[in-house]
TINUNU-887671 format. One record per atom (N, C-alpha, C, O, CB): chain; atom name; x, y, z. Coordinates in steps of 0.001 Angstrom, whole numbers, plus 500000, padded with zeros to 6 digits. Glycine has a CB too. Example, Ala and Ser with C-alpha at 12.3 -4.5 7.8 and 13.67 -1.06 7.14 Angstrom:
<recs>
 kette atom     xx     yy     zz
     A    N 513190 494310 507800
     A   CA 512300 495500 507800
     A    C 513200 496700 507800
     A    O 514236 496681 508465
     A   CB 511308 495527 509046
     A    N 512850 497750 507080
     A   CA 513670 498940 507140
     A    C 512900 500030 507870
     A    O 513409 501138 508039
     A   CB 514084 499402 505725
</recs>
This chain:
<recs>
 kette atom     xx     yy     zz
     A    N 615454 891951 726210
     A   CA 616750 891273 726164
     A    C 617650 892075 725236
     A    O 617340 892274 724061
     A   CB 616611 889777 725679
     A    N 618758 892525 725779
     A   CA 619644 893396 725011
     A    C 620324 892651 723870
     A    O 620380 893140 722741
     A   CB 620694 894008 725921
     A    N 620829 891484 724171
     A   CA 621523 890719 723130
     A    C 620497 890119 722183
     A    O 619389 889761 722583
     A   CB 622413 889603 723750
     A    N 620878 890020 720958
     A   CA 620010 889435 719948
     A    C 619813 887941 720217
     A    O 620714 887262 720710
     A   CB 620596 889660 718539
     A    N 618641 887453 719892
     A   CA 618374 886020 720033
     A    C 619344 885208 719186
     A    O 619695 884084 719546
     A   CB 616923 885697 719636
     A    N 619772 885766 718075
     A   CA 620718 885048 717206
     A    C 622014 884717 717941
     A    O 622630 883682 717686
     A   CB 621029 885880 715953
     A    N 622425 885594 718847
     A   CA 623635 885336 719644
     A    C 623458 884046 720456
     A    O 624330 883178 720462
     A   CB 623942 886543 720595
     A    N 622323 883940 721132
     A   CA 622073 882764 721966
     A    C 621772 881531 721119
     A    O 622148 880417 721483
     A   CB 620915 883033 722924
     A    N 621096 881728 719994
     A   CA 620827 880604 719093
     A    C 622137 880029 718564
     A    O 622280 878813 718435
     A   CB 619922 881047 717919
     A    N 623088 880902 718260
     A   CA 624399 880454 717798
     A    C 625118 879661 718893
     A    O 625695 878608 718621
     A   CB 625254 881659 717363
     A    N 625084 880165 720127
     A   CA 625714 879446 721249
     A    C 625079 878070 721436
     A    O 625783 877077 721617
     A   CB 625594 880265 722558
     A    N 623749 878015 721391
     A   CA 623045 876747 721580
     A    C 623331 875781 720431
     A    O 623528 874589 720665
     A   CB 621535 876989 721700
     A    N 623355 876273 719215
     A   CA 623644 875410 718057
     A    C 625041 874827 718133
     A    O 625251 873663 717794
     A   CB 623483 876190 716752
     A    N 625996 875628 718577
     A   CA 627365 875124 718752
     A    C 627406 874052 719836
     A    O 628137 873069 719716
     A   CB 628329 876278 719109
     A    N 626618 874245 720895
     A   CA 626572 873240 721952
     A    C 625974 871932 721440
     A    O 626450 870856 721799
     A   CB 625763 873758 723146
     A    N 624940 872010 720607
     A   CA 624344 870802 720035
     A    C 625402 870037 719254
     A    O 625543 868825 719419
     A   CB 623139 871154 719123
     A    N 626140 870732 718409
     A   CA 627181 870102 717590
     A    C 628232 869430 718472
     A    O 628611 868285 718230
     A   CB 627848 871145 716669
     A    N 628695 870140 719486
     A   CA 629732 869598 720370
     A    C 629211 868419 721186
     A    O 629907 867415 721336
     A   CB 630252 870689 721308
     A    N 628012 868530 721705
     A   CA 627436 867435 722496
     A    C 627237 866191 721643
     A    O 627528 865082 722092
     A   CB 626099 867863 723117
     A    N 626747 866356 720426
     A   CA 626551 865198 719547
     A    C 627883 864562 719174
     A    O 627971 863342 719033
     A   CB 625793 865607 718279
     A    N 628913 865375 719015
     A   CA 630246 864840 718720
     A    C 630749 864010 719906
     A    O 631287 862917 719724
     A   CB 631245 865992 718400
     A    N 630568 864542 721125
     A   CA 630997 863809 722322
     A    C 630171 862530 722509
     A    O 630716 861480 722851
     A   CB 630875 864708 723574
     A    N 628877 862621 722286
     A   CA 628020 861443 722414
     A    C 628428 860346 721431
     A    O 628399 859163 721771
     A   CB 626555 861827 722190
     A    N 628804 860734 720228
     A   CA 629186 859757 719208
     A    C 630455 859003 719589
     A    O 630674 857893 719103
     A   CB 629381 860449 717867
     A    N 631292 859578 720443
     A   CA 632503 858863 720875
     A    C 632185 857810 721934
     A    O 632991 856915 722187
     A   CB 633539 859853 721425
     A    N 631009 857918 722550
     A   CA 630638 857004 723636
     A    C 629543 856023 723260
     A    O 629373 854992 723911
     A   CB 630198 857789 724827
     A    N 628804 856342 722215
     A   CA 627678 855486 721879
     A    C 627147 855762 720493
     A    O 627849 856264 719614
     A   CB 626580 855655 722883
     A    N 625881 855415 720326
     A   CA 625225 855600 719035
     A    C 623788 856016 719281
     A    O 623240 855791 720360
     A   CB 625291 854304 718173
     A    N 623173 856631 718260
     A   CA 621768 856995 718358
     A    C 620927 855727 718394
     A    O 621183 854774 717657
     A   CB 621344 857907 717177
     A    N 619936 855729 719250
     A   CA 619018 854608 719354
     A    C 618079 854655 718153
     A    O 617313 855609 718012
     A   CB 618223 854645 720700
     A    N 618122 853637 717278
     A   CA 617269 853669 716096
     A    C 615782 853520 716418
     A    O 614935 853822 715577
     A   CB 617686 852583 715148
     A    N 615460 853061 717619
     A   CA 614068 852831 717997
     A    C 613417 854016 718702
     A    O 612197 854044 718859
     A   CB 613984 851631 718878
     A    N 614224 855007 719135
     A   CA 613671 856138 719883
     A    C 614415 857417 719518
     A    O 615613 857543 719771
     A   CB 613753 855881 721407
     A    N 613704 858350 718930
     A   CA 614288 859615 718504
     A    C 614822 860380 719708
     A    O 614142 860500 720728
     A   CB 613254 860462 717745
     A    N 616030 860893 719587
     A   CA 616628 861688 720650
     A    C 617295 860884 721742
     A    O 617810 861455 722703
     A   CB 615602 862542 721252
     A    N 617295 859560 721613
     A   CA 617889 858702 722632
     A    C 619231 858183 722130
     A    O 619395 857881 720948
     A   CB 616942 857525 722992
     A    N 620181 858086 723046
     A   CA 621508 857549 722735
     A    C 621753 856317 723589
     A    O 621229 856203 724697
     A   CB 622619 858615 722973
     A    N 622560 855388 723062
     A   CA 622922 854173 723791
     A    C 624436 854056 723829
     A    O 625116 854279 722828
     A   CB 622286 852913 723138
     A    N 624952 853700 725001
     A   CA 626386 853437 725115
     A    C 626713 852185 724312
     A    O 625900 851266 724216
     A   CB 626817 853271 726610
     A    N 627904 852160 723739
     A   CA 628332 850978 722994
     A    C 629471 850309 723735
     A    O 630248 850950 724443
     A   CB 628760 851348 721552
     A    N 629545 849015 723553
     A   CA 630611 848244 724190
     A    C 631890 848379 723377
     A    O 631864 848565 722160
     A   CB 630211 846753 724333
     A    N 632996 848280 724079
     A   CA 634301 848364 723438
     A    C 634493 847169 722506
     A    O 634255 846022 722883
     A   CB 635430 848421 724496
     A    N 634921 847462 721299
     A   CA 635190 846400 720329
     A    C 636488 845674 720694
     A    O 637396 846270 721273
     A   CB 635277 846979 718891
     A    N 636568 844424 720364
     A   CA 637809 843681 720533
     A    C 637891 842848 721793
     A    O 638829 842066 721951
     A   CB 638933 844612 720516
     A    N 636931 842994 722700
     A   CA 636938 842166 723909
     A    C 636202 840877 723553
     A    O 635030 840895 723176
     A   CB 636261 842908 725149
     A    N 636915 839763 723681
     A   CA 636338 838478 723296
     A    C 636015 837657 724533
     A    O 636491 837947 725630
     A   CB 637295 837704 722374
     A    N 635205 836637 724341
     A   CA 634782 835802 725457
     A    C 635952 835105 726146
     A    O 635890 834817 727341
     A   CB 633790 834774 724977
     A    N 637009 834837 725401
     A   CA 638143 834127 725984
     A    C 639072 835040 726787
     A    O 640054 834569 727360
     A   CB 638928 833445 724894
     A    N 638776 836325 726832
     A   CA 639639 837269 727544
     A    C 639696 836899 729019
     A    O 638765 836309 729568
     A   CB 639132 838724 727368
     A    N 640815 837259 729649
     A   CA 640914 836929 731071
     A    C 639966 837809 731895
     A    O 639444 838812 731407
     A   CB 642371 837100 731565
     A    N 639761 837418 733129
     A   CA 638786 838079 733992
     A    C 639075 839572 734167
     A    O 638143 840374 734233
     A   CB 638759 837401 735349
     A    N 640352 839955 734242
     A   CA 640693 841370 734408
     A    C 640302 842187 733179
     A    O 639817 843312 733301
     A   CB 642190 841525 734681
     A    N 640516 841613 731998
     A   CA 640118 842316 730773
     A    C 638610 842494 730714
     A    O 638120 843554 730325
     A   CB 640603 841557 729533
     A    N 637881 841464 731097
     A   CA 636420 841537 731096
     A    C 635956 842575 732111
     A    O 635076 843383 731812
     A   CB 635797 840153 731411
     A    N 636537 842561 733308
     A   CA 636168 843529 734348
     A    C 636473 844953 733893
     A    O 635667 845858 734107
     A   CB 636910 843222 735663
     A    N 637633 845156 733269
     A   CA 637983 846478 732753
     A    C 636987 846938 731699
     A    O 636582 848100 731677
     A   CB 639394 846466 732168
     A    N 636597 846016 730829
     A   CA 635651 846333 729771
     A    C 634289 846720 730349
     A    O 633666 847678 729890
     A   CB 635505 845146 728820
     A    N 633840 845986 731338
     A   CA 632558 846284 731980
     A    C 632635 847630 732693
     A    O 631712 848439 732604
     A   CB 632168 845164 732979
     A    N 633728 847866 733394
     A   CA 633911 849145 734093
     A    C 633908 850322 733131
     A    O 633304 851358 733408
     A   CB 635213 849135 734882
     A    N 634582 850162 732004
     A   CA 634633 851221 731002
     A    C 633245 851466 730408
     A    O 632852 852613 730194
     A   CB 635635 850862 729891
     A    N 632513 850400 730144
     A   CA 631156 850523 729597
     A    C 630247 851268 730581
     A    O 629485 852147 730179
     A   CB 630569 849123 729278
     A    N 630327 850919 731859
     A   CA 629500 851576 732868
     A    C 629859 853056 732987
     A    O 628978 853905 733123
     A   CB 629659 850881 734227
     A    N 631155 853359 732936
     A   CA 631603 854748 732983
     A    C 631085 855509 731764
     A    O 630577 856623 731891
     A   CB 633144 854822 733051
     A    N 631216 854903 730585
     A   CA 630729 855532 729362
     A    C 629227 855765 729434
     A    O 628734 856797 728978
     A   CB 631072 854671 728144
     A    N 628502 854812 730005
     A   CA 627047 854952 730134
     A    C 626681 856149 731006
     A    O 625757 856896 730683
     A   CB 626438 853674 730720
     A    N 627400 856330 732106
     A   CA 627121 857449 733010
     A    C 627433 858787 732336
     A    O 626644 859728 732422
     A   CB 627940 857307 734309
     A    N 628570 858868 731673
     A   CA 628946 860102 730975
     A    C 627957 860372 729845
     A    O 627528 861509 729650
     A   CB 630397 860008 730418
     A    N 627599 859336 729109
     A   CA 626646 859470 728019
     A    C 625309 860002 728534
     A    O 624701 860862 727896
     A   CB 626451 858124 727311
     A    N 624849 859506 729669
     A   CA 623575 859960 730235
     A    C 623630 861452 730571
     A    O 622674 862183 730308
     A   CB 623226 859144 731497
     A    N 624740 861902 731148
     A   CA 624890 863323 731465
     A    C 624894 864179 730200
     A    O 624240 865221 730149
     A   CB 626180 863556 732257
     A    N 625629 863738 729183
     A   CA 625675 864476 727928
     A    C 624310 864494 727246
     A    O 623896 865515 726697
     A   CB 626721 863869 726997
     A    N 623625 863376 727285
     A   CA 622301 863273 726679
     A    C 621309 864210 727380
     A    O 620497 864857 726719
     A   CB 621797 861817 726738
     A    N 621373 864285 728707
     A   CA 620505 865199 729451
     A    C 620788 866646 729064
     A    O 619864 867441 728890
     A   CB 620693 865009 730966
     A    N 622065 866980 728930
     A   CA 622438 868343 728532
     A    C 621931 868640 727118
     A    O 621449 869741 726850
     A   CB 623979 868532 728603
     A    N 622038 867671 726222
     A   CA 621554 867855 724855
     A    C 620046 868120 724856
     A    O 619565 868965 724100
     A   CB 621883 866615 723989
     A    N 619308 867409 725693
     A   CA 617863 867634 725796
     A    C 617573 869054 726305
     A    O 616648 869708 725823
     A   CB 617218 866584 726737
     A    N 618358 869524 727271
     A   CA 618183 870885 727789
     A    C 618429 871923 726696
     A    O 617676 872888 726566
     A   CB 619131 871134 728976
     A    N 619478 871721 725919
     A   CA 619818 872658 724850
     A    C 618733 872638 723772
     A    O 618313 873692 723293
     A   CB 621199 872312 724237
     A    N 618284 871455 723393
     A   CA 617219 871364 722392
     A    C 615916 871982 722907
     A    O 615165 872580 722137
     A   CB 616985 869900 721997
     A    N 615652 871838 724200
     A   CA 614468 872456 724805
     A    C 614571 873987 724698
     A    O 613585 874661 724403
     A   CB 614319 872017 726301
     A    N 615755 874514 724936
     A   CA 615956 875970 724825
     A    C 615729 876431 723388
     A    O 615120 877478 723168
     A   CB 617382 876364 725292
     A    N 616205 875674 722416
     A   CA 615987 876034 721012
     A    C 614499 875987 720660
     A    O 614009 876821 719899
     A   CB 616780 875090 720087
     A    N 613790 875013 721215
     A   CA 612349 874911 720983
     A    C 611628 876117 721592
     A    O 610730 876691 720975
     A   CB 611795 873593 721577
     A    N 612031 876492 722811
     A   CA 611432 877666 723465
     A    C 611701 878925 722641
     A    O 610869 879831 722596
     A   CB 611989 877837 724905
     A    N 612844 878976 722003
     A   CA 613174 880111 721150
     A    C 612188 880189 719979
     A    O 611671 881257 719651
     A   CB 614630 879999 720630
     A    N 611945 879037 719365
     A   CA 611002 878984 718240
     A    C 609587 879380 718672
     A    O 608823 879937 717883
     A   CB 610986 877576 717629
     A    N 609250 879089 719925
     A   CA 607918 879390 720451
     A    C 607803 880812 720994
     A    O 606727 881235 721415
     A   CB 607564 878406 721539
     A    N 608922 881552 720985
     A   CA 608907 882912 721518
     A    C 608949 882973 723030
     A    O 608602 883998 723617
     A   CB 607696 883625 721037
     A    N 609369 881886 723673
     A   CA 609400 881818 725136
     A    C 610822 881825 725699
     A    O 611008 881695 726909
     A   CB 608675 880573 725606
     A    N 611819 881973 724838
     A   CA 613207 881924 725295
     A    C 613513 883146 726160
     A    O 613099 884264 725852
     A   CB 614179 881854 724090
     A    N 614239 882912 727238
     A   CA 614632 884000 728128
     A    C 613568 884350 729150
     A    O 613696 885339 729872
     A   CB 614965 885214 727327
     A    N 612512 883540 729214
     A   CA 611431 883758 730170
     A    C 611471 882629 731202
     A    O 611479 881452 730844
     A   CB 610035 883820 729450
     A    N 611496 882995 732467
     A   CA 611563 882018 733556
     A    C 610320 881130 733539
     A    O 609196 881629 733472
     A   CB 611701 882730 734926
     A    N 610522 879830 733600
     A   CA 609411 878883 733599
     A    C 608653 878871 734927
     A    O 607570 878291 735007
     A   CB 609922 877493 733291
     A    N 609200 879497 735968
     A   CA 608543 879519 737272
     A    C 607721 880800 737444
     A    O 606520 880737 737709
     A   CB 609586 879399 738399
     A    N 608369 881963 737294
     A   CA 607691 883229 737582
     A    C 607309 884010 736320
     A    O 606630 885034 736403
     A   CB 608575 884088 738455
     A    N 607741 883529 735164
     A   CA 607485 884156 733867
     A    C 608136 885526 733715
     A    O 607778 886304 732830
     A   CB 606006 884286 733655
     A    N 609109 885812 734602
     A   CA 609901 887034 734459
     A    C 611061 886776 733511
     A    O 611273 885647 733069
     A   CB 610420 887526 735835
     A    N 611804 887818 733203
     A   CA 612958 887676 732318
     A    C 614095 886939 733026
     A    O 614351 887160 734209
     A   CB 613437 889055 731834
     A    N 614762 886075 732294
     A   CA 615984 885432 732797
     A    C 617115 886418 732555
     A    O 617230 886979 731466
     A   CB 616264 884031 732088
     A    N 617939 886628 733553
     A   CA 619030 887584 733473
     A    C 619968 887243 732321
     A    O 620284 886077 732084
     A   CB 619799 887622 734789
     A    N 620407 888277 731612
     A   CA 621263 888078 730455
     A    C 622591 887425 730824
     A    O 623099 886593 730073
     A   CB 621515 889397 729771
     A    N 623158 887793 731975
     A   CA 624422 887168 732375
     A    C 624218 885685 732695
     A    O 625134 884883 732518
     A   CB 625020 887898 733596
     A    N 623033 885320 733161
     A   CA 622733 883891 733387
     A    C 622661 883162 732052
     A    O 623178 882052 731922
     A   CB 621394 883716 734169
     A    N 622024 883777 731060
     A   CA 621948 883150 729738
     A    C 623319 883085 729075
     A    O 623601 882146 728331
     A   CB 620972 883915 728842
     A    N 624169 884067 729334
     A   CA 625536 883997 728803
     A    C 626285 882809 729403
     A    O 627026 882114 728708
     A   CB 626299 885309 729092
     A    N 626083 882589 730693
     A   CA 626756 881482 731379
     A    C 626137 880134 731004
     A    O 626845 879135 730873
     A   CB 626692 881683 732899
     A    N 624815 880113 730834
     A   CA 624100 878885 730499
     A    C 622955 879239 729554
     A    O 621846 879521 730008
     A   CB 623568 878166 731787
     A    N 623209 879229 728255
     A   CA 622173 879620 727298
     A    C 620928 878738 727348
     A    O 619886 879127 726821
     A   CB 622738 879594 725912
     A    N 621009 877568 727966
     A   CA 619862 876677 728062
     A    C 619078 876869 729355
     A    O 618163 876098 729645
     A   CB 620316 875245 727952
     A    N 619428 877894 730137
     A   CA 618736 878131 731411
     A    C 617242 878334 731183
     A    O 616836 879000 730230
     A   CB 619333 879358 732134
     A    N 616438 877763 732054
     A   CA 614984 877878 731932
     A    C 614374 878691 733067
     A    O 613168 878937 733086
     A   CB 614353 876499 731897
     A    N 615215 879107 734016
     A   CA 614723 879888 735150
     A    C 615644 881062 735414
     A    O 616814 881056 735031
     A   CB 614601 879014 736407
     A    N 615092 882074 736079
     A   CA 615911 883216 736512
     A    C 616785 882762 737682
     A    O 616636 881651 738189
     A   CB 615009 884449 736923
     A    N 617678 883621 738091
     A   CA 618610 883275 739179
     A    C 617840 882938 740459
     A    O 618214 882018 741186
     A   CB 619600 884443 739443
     A    N 616783 883672 740729
     A   CA 615997 883441 741946
     A    C 615409 882027 741984
     A    O 615258 881446 743058
     A   CB 614871 884474 742048
     A    N 615081 881479 740821
     A   CA 614414 880174 740772
     A    C 615331 879063 740232
     A    O 614858 878028 739761
     A   CB 613161 880270 739906
     A    N 616640 879295 740310
     A   CA 617594 878267 739856
     A    C 617350 876970 740605
     A    O 617022 876964 741791
     A   CB 619060 878737 740059
     A    N 617518 875883 739888
     A   CA 617353 874555 740500
     A    C 618585 874157 741245
     A    O 618633 873073 741824
     A   CB 617027 873505 739452
</recs>
């Protein structure tokens, strides 16, 4: 691998920071399960609110839950890449054990497969 691992570690670390910042706007860390996030309900919606306000609140919560799930999955992928780095397996395709192309890692530093074995 021509580029230093530190280059990719820096990219992945920045992604962790950004993903956690985005996740914090939609939810909170689950205190019962490490690495898990939970969507939070919008504050200020009371039981006496009219039906449209309640429906809007539920819709927003469901939307936040879906976005949160996508961000959480990406965070797991990035953390997995950092773990593979620590294990000396970063940049190695999990399918064929060949090298992952550098331009693929530039585009997606958390990639776990070469271009041939992309999911």
